[in-house]
C-alpha positions in Angstrom: 71.2 -12.7 93.5 68.9 -13.8 90.6 67.6 -11.4 88.1 64.0 -11.8 89.4 65.1 -11.1 93.0 67.1 -8.2 91.7 64.1 -6.6 90.1 61.9 -7.3 93.2 64.4 -5.6 95.5 64.7 -2.5 93.3 60.9 -2.3 93.0 60.4 -2.4 96.7 62.8 0.5 97.3 61.2 2.8 94.7 58.2 3.8 96.7 60.5 4.8 99.6 62.6 7.0 97.4 65.6 4.5 97.7 67.8 4.4 94.6 70.3 1.7 93.7 73.8 3.2 93.5 75.7 1.0 91.1 78.9 3.0 91.7 78.9 1.9 95.4 78.0 -1.7 94.6 80.7 -4.4 94.9 80.6 -8.1 93.8 82.5 -10.9 95.5 82.6 -14.5 94.4 83.1 -16.8 97.4 85.6 -19.6 96.7 87.0 -22.3 98.9 90.6 -21.9 99.8 91.6 -25.0 97.8 89.3 -24.3 94.9 90.9 -24.5 91.4 88.9 -21.5 90.4 90.9 -19.2 92.7 93.7 -19.0 90.1 91.3 -18.1 87.3 90.8 -14.5 86.3 87.7 -12.8 87.7 86.5 -12.0 84.2 85.9 -15.7 83.7 83.1 -15.7 86.2 79.5 -14.8 85.1 79.0 -11.1 85.1 76.4 -9.2 87.1 74.4 -6.4 85.5 72.2 -4.0 87.5 70.3 -1.2 85.7 72.4 -1.7 82.6 75.6 -1.4 84.5 78.1 -4.3 84.9 79.2 -4.7 88.5 83.0 -5.5 88.5 84.1 -8.4 90.7 86.8 -8.1 93.3 89.0 -10.4 95.5 87.7 -8.7 98.6 85.1 -6.2 99.6 84.9 -3.7 102.5 81.9 -3.8 104.8 81.8 -1.7 108.0 85.6 -1.3 108.0 86.1 -5.1 107.7 87.7 -6.5 104.5 86.0 -9.7 103.5 88.0 -11.8 101.1 86.7 -14.5 98.7 87.9 -17.4 101.0 87.0 -15.8 104.3 90.7 -16.1 105.5 90.7 -12.4 106.5 94.5 -12.3 105.7 94.0 -9.2 103.7 92.0 -7.6 106.6 94.8 -8.5 109.0 97.3 -6.7 106.7 95.1 -3.6 106.6 94.5 -3.7 110.3 98.3 -3.8 111.0 98.7 -0.9 108.6 96.0 1.0 110.4 97.8 0.4 113.7 101.2 1.5 112.3 99.5 4.7 111.0 98.1 5.6 114.4 101.4 4.6 116.0 103.3 6.8 113.6 101.2 9.8 114.6 101.9 9.2 118.3 105.5 8.1 118.0 106.9 11.6 118.6 105.3 11.6 122.1 107.8 9.1 123.4 111.4 8.5 122.3 113.6 6.3 124.4 113.7 7.8 127.9 112.1 11.2 126.9 108.5 12.2 126.4 105.4 10.9 128.0 105.5 8.3 130.8 105.1 4.6 130.1 101.7 4.3 131.7 100.4 7.1 129.5 101.7 5.4 126.5 100.1 2.2 127.6 96.7 4.0 127.9 97.1 5.5 124.4 98.0 2.0 123.0 94.9 0.4 124.5 92.4 3.1 123.6 93.8 4.4 120.3 96.1 2.0 118.6 94.8 -1.5 119.6 91.2 -0.3 119.4 91.7 0.6 115.7 93.8 -2.5 115.0 91.3 -5.0 116.6 88.1 -3.3 115.4 85.3 -5.8 115.0 87.7 -8.6 115.9 84.9 -11.1 116.9 83.8 -11.1 113.3 87.2 -12.0 111.7 89.4 -13.4 114.5 89.8 -17.2 114.0 93.3 -17.7 115.4 94.8 -18.9 112.1 98.6 -18.6 111.8 98.5 -16.4 108.8 96.5 -13.8 110.6 98.5 -14.0 113.8 101.9 -13.6 112.0 100.6 -10.4 110.2 99.2 -8.8 113.4 102.0 -9.7 115.7 104.6 -7.5 114.0 102.5 -4.4 114.6 101.6 -5.6 118.2 105.2 -6.0 119.1 106.0 -2.6 117.6 103.4 -1.1 120.0 104.9 -2.9 122.9 108.4 -1.6 122.0 107.0 2.0 121.8 105.5 1.7 125.3 108.7 0.4 126.9 111.4 2.1 124.7 113.4 -1.1 125.1 116.2 -2.0 122.6 115.7 -4.2 119.6 117.5 -7.2 121.1 114.8 -7.5 123.9 113.1 -10.9 123.9 109.4 -10.7 122.8 108.1 -12.4 125.9 109.9 -9.9 128.1 108.8 -7.1 125.9 105.1 -7.9 126.1 105.4 -8.5 129.9 107.1 -5.2 130.6 104.7 -3.3 128.4 101.8 -4.7 130.6 100.1 -6.0 127.5 98.4 -9.4 127.4 99.4 -12.0 124.8 97.8 -10.9 121.5 95.9 -14.2 120.9 94.6 -14.2 124.5 93.4 -10.6 124.2 91.6 -11.3 120.9 89.9 -14.4 122.4 88.9 -12.2 125.4 87.3 -9.6 123.0 85.4 -12.4 121.2 84.3 -14.0 124.5 83.1 -10.7 125.9 81.0 -10.1 122.7 79.6 -13.7 122.9 78.5 -13.1 126.5 76.7 -10.0 125.5 74.9 -11.9 122.8 73.5 -14.3 125.4 71.7 -11.5 127.2 70.2 -9.7 124.2 66.5 -8.9 124.2 64.2 -11.3 122.3 63.3 -8.8 119.7 67.0 -7.8 119.0 68.2 -8.3 115.4 71.1 -10.4 116.7 70.8 -13.6 118.8 72.7 -15.8 121.1 75.4 -18.1 119.7 74.1 -21.6 119.1 75.6 -24.9 118.0 75.7 -25.6 114.3 76.6 -29.2 113.8 76.3 -29.1 110.0 79.0 -26.5 109.6 82.7 -26.7 109.6 84.3 -26.9 113.1 86.7 -24.0 112.5 84.0 -21.7 110.9 84.2 -18.2 112.2 81.4 -16.0 113.3 78.6 -17.2 115.6 79.8 -20.8 115.4 83.2 -19.8 116.9 81.6 -17.5 119.5 79.5 -20.5 120.6 82.6 -22.6 121.1 84.1 -19.9 123.2 81.1 -19.5 125.5 79.4 -22.9 125.6 81.3 -24.0 128.7 80.3 -20.8 130.6 76.6 -21.5 130.3 76.0 -24.3 132.9 72.5 -23.4 134.1 69.6 -21.1 133.3 70.7 -17.6 132.4 69.3 -14.6 134.2 66.2 -13.5 132.4 66.9 -10.0 131.1 64.1 -10.0 128.5 60.9 -10.2 130.6 59.1 -6.9 131.0 55.8 -8.3 132.4 53.8 -6.2 134.8 53.0 -9.2 137.0 53.7 -8.3 140.6 54.0 -4.6 139.9 54.1 -2.3 143.0 51.0 -0.2 143.5 51.2 3.6 143.7 49.8 5.4 146.8 48.6 8.9 146.3 51.2 11.2 147.7 50.2 13.6 150.5 52.6 16.1 149.0 51.4 17.8 145.8 54.8 19.4 145.2 58.3 19.9 146.8 57.7 23.2 148.5 54.2 23.4 150.0 54.5 22.4 153.6 56.4 19.1 152.8 57.1 18.0 156.3 53.7 19.0 157.8 51.7 17.2 155.1 53.9 14.1 155.5 53.5 14.0 159.2 49.7 14.4 158.8 49.7 11.4 156.5 51.8 9.4 159.0 49.0 9.9 161.6 46.7 7.9 159.5 48.9 4.8 159.5 47.8 1.8 161.6 49.9 -0.4 163.9 52.3 -2.9 162.3 52.6 -0.9 159.1 56.1 -0.4 157.7 57.5 2.9 156.4 60.7 2.9 154.4 62.8 5.9 153.2 65.2 5.3 150.4 67.4 7.6 148.5 70.2 7.7 145.9 72.8 10.4 145.2 75.8 11.2 143.1 78.8 13.2 144.4 80.8 15.7 142.5 83.6 13.2 141.8 81.1 10.8 140.1 80.7 8.4 143.0 77.2 7.0 143.4 75.7 5.7 146.6 72.4 5.0 148.3 70.9 4.8 151.7 67.7 3.5 153.4 65.9 3.7 156.8 63.1 1.4 157.9 60.5 2.2 160.6 57.7 0.2 162.2 54.5 1.8 163.4 53.1 0.5 166.8 52.0 1.6 170.2 51.8 5.3 169.2 55.5 5.2 168.4 57.7 5.1 165.3 60.0 2.2 165.9 63.4 2.3 164.2 64.1 -1.1 162.6 67.3 -0.6 160.6 69.2 1.7 158.3 72.2 1.5 156.0 74.1 2.8 153.1 75.9 1.4 150.0 78.5 2.6 147.5 77.8 1.6 143.9 81.0 3.0 142.3 81.4 5.6 139.6 79.7 3.7 136.7 76.1 3.7 138.1 73.6 6.5 138.0 71.3 8.0 140.6 68.4 6.0 139.1 70.3 2.8 139.7 71.1 3.8 143.3 67.4 4.5 144.0 66.5 1.0 142.9 69.3 -0.6 144.8 68.2 1.2 148.0 64.7 -0.2 147.6 66.2 -3.7 147.2 68.3 -3.4 150.4 65.3 -2.0 152.3 62.8 -4.6 151.3 65.3 -7.5 151.8 65.0 -6.9 155.6 61.4 -8.2 155.5 62.5 -11.6 154.3 63.9 -12.5 157.7 61.7 -10.4 160.1 59.1 -11.9 162.4 56.9 -8.9 162.3 53.3 -9.6 161.3 52.5 -9.3 157.6 51.1 -5.8 156.9 51.3 -2.9 154.5 54.6 -1.5 153.5 55.0 2.1 152.2 58.3 2.9 150.3 58.9 6.6 150.3 60.9 7.7 147.2 61.7 11.1 145.7 62.5 9.7 142.2 59.4 9.3 140.0 61.3 7.2 137.4 62.1 4.6 140.1 58.4 4.6 141.2 57.3 4.0 137.6 59.8 1.1 137.2 58.5 -0.5 140.4 55.0 -0.2 139.0 55.7 -1.2 135.4 59.1 -2.6 134.5 59.0 -1.4 130.9 62.7 -1.1 130.1 63.9 -3.8 132.6 67.0 -2.0 133.9 69.8 -4.0 135.6 69.1 -2.9 139.2 65.3 -3.5 138.8 65.5 -7.3 138.3 66.8 -8.4 141.7 64.6 -5.8 143.5 61.4 -7.0 141.7 62.2 -10.6 142.5 62.4 -9.9 146.2 59.2 -7.9 146.1 57.4 -10.7 144.4 58.6 -13.1 147.1 57.3 -10.7 149.8 53.9 -10.4 148.1 53.6 -14.2 148.1 54.3 -14.1 151.8 51.5 -11.7 152.4 53.1 -8.3 152.4 51.2 -5.5 150.7 53.8 -3.1 149.2 53.2 0.3 147.6 55.2 3.4 146.8 54.7 7.0 147.9 56.4 9.9 146.3 57.9 12.3 148.9 59.8 15.5 148.5 63.6 15.3 149.0 63.5 17.2 152.3 61.1 14.6 153.7 63.3 11.7 152.5 66.4 13.4 154.1 64.7 13.8 157.5 63.5 10.2 157.3 67.0 8.9 156.5 68.4 10.8 159.5 65.7 9.5 161.9 64.0 12.9 162.3 60.6 11.9 160.9 58.2 11.4 163.7 54.7 12.3 164.8 54.4 15.2 167.2 52.6 12.9 169.8 55.0 10.1 169.2 58.3 9.5 170.9 61.5 10.0 168.8 62.5 6.8 167.2 65.5 5.1 168.7 67.4 1.8 168.3 65.8 0.5 171.5 62.5 0.1 169.6 64.0 -2.2 167.0 62.3 -5.5 166.6 63.7 -7.4 163.6 63.8 -10.9 165.0 
């Protein structure tokens, strides 16, 4: 940093109340691995003075728990990472001794979540696969495998890693880097980071984004899914709900609204829920108005696992329900999607945050709108949605919906 730039930086922070802490400032001279200046004393390099204080130079600096050395070999960081792993292993070692203590699968879980997580912290930034880094880390990695299995010292390393159910260390570190690279490809456009890209003017073995690009370049064969667009084009209109709240005559007001619907209109009931064990699922039921009857078209349910939320299930239920219209031969008309989740309705109208389950759903709705379908959402109380899902929603003068009235094709 030049002296002029130094003064400018300090001046810009003064109005914000930011002060330059010289005691927390570190200086690192970057030198090539084969540079003749590496053997020279650090005092032979030009000094740096800030606010009258000389900043001492070092062979490595610590930034976000990563030790950066002057030649970017990260050998020192590998040494510190192995020491960190041995420290955590030492605190857990008493839990398992030979055939006593915790079971092997519990030790494996602790190794993956506590020991290796600390050892491989920020590995996409420093992992390059160089032998000097591998040799340093493998000693600690093998010690973790021996703690999991409690096998004797004369066990072959290949058998030790296999029986500990651990992946080869180099493969696991490449996996962590590749997973991070894939995430970079799907960042929003305004994110501070960006996707890995080719840098032909840099060294082929350079770490960082260049290495991440080499790991992920063969995965990107076509156009990636657009997770950045938040346009309101094709947004689903909102229809004024006949129900003002959840408690005031919910079923009566809904049935009165159904009486106003014309023939060939479609009514969909969608719902998402979460069980006490964390499992999330959704369901949908589709009806067709015609001949003074409420014709049942189709219904279904879907299990989304334990990592989704109710909001995700609501959106997926809409996707499943509207997908039916892509293959039906019914005349194009108005579709009312009855939902009890206001957040899902807002997302259908204006996809501001672009959640994962909203993208495929909106793509299908846009196709249906191009085909001539007029789609809108209606908020309904949960009791109305439940009756509609169970086939109990019908007009008093209409016949009860039955599968015999289905006319999908």
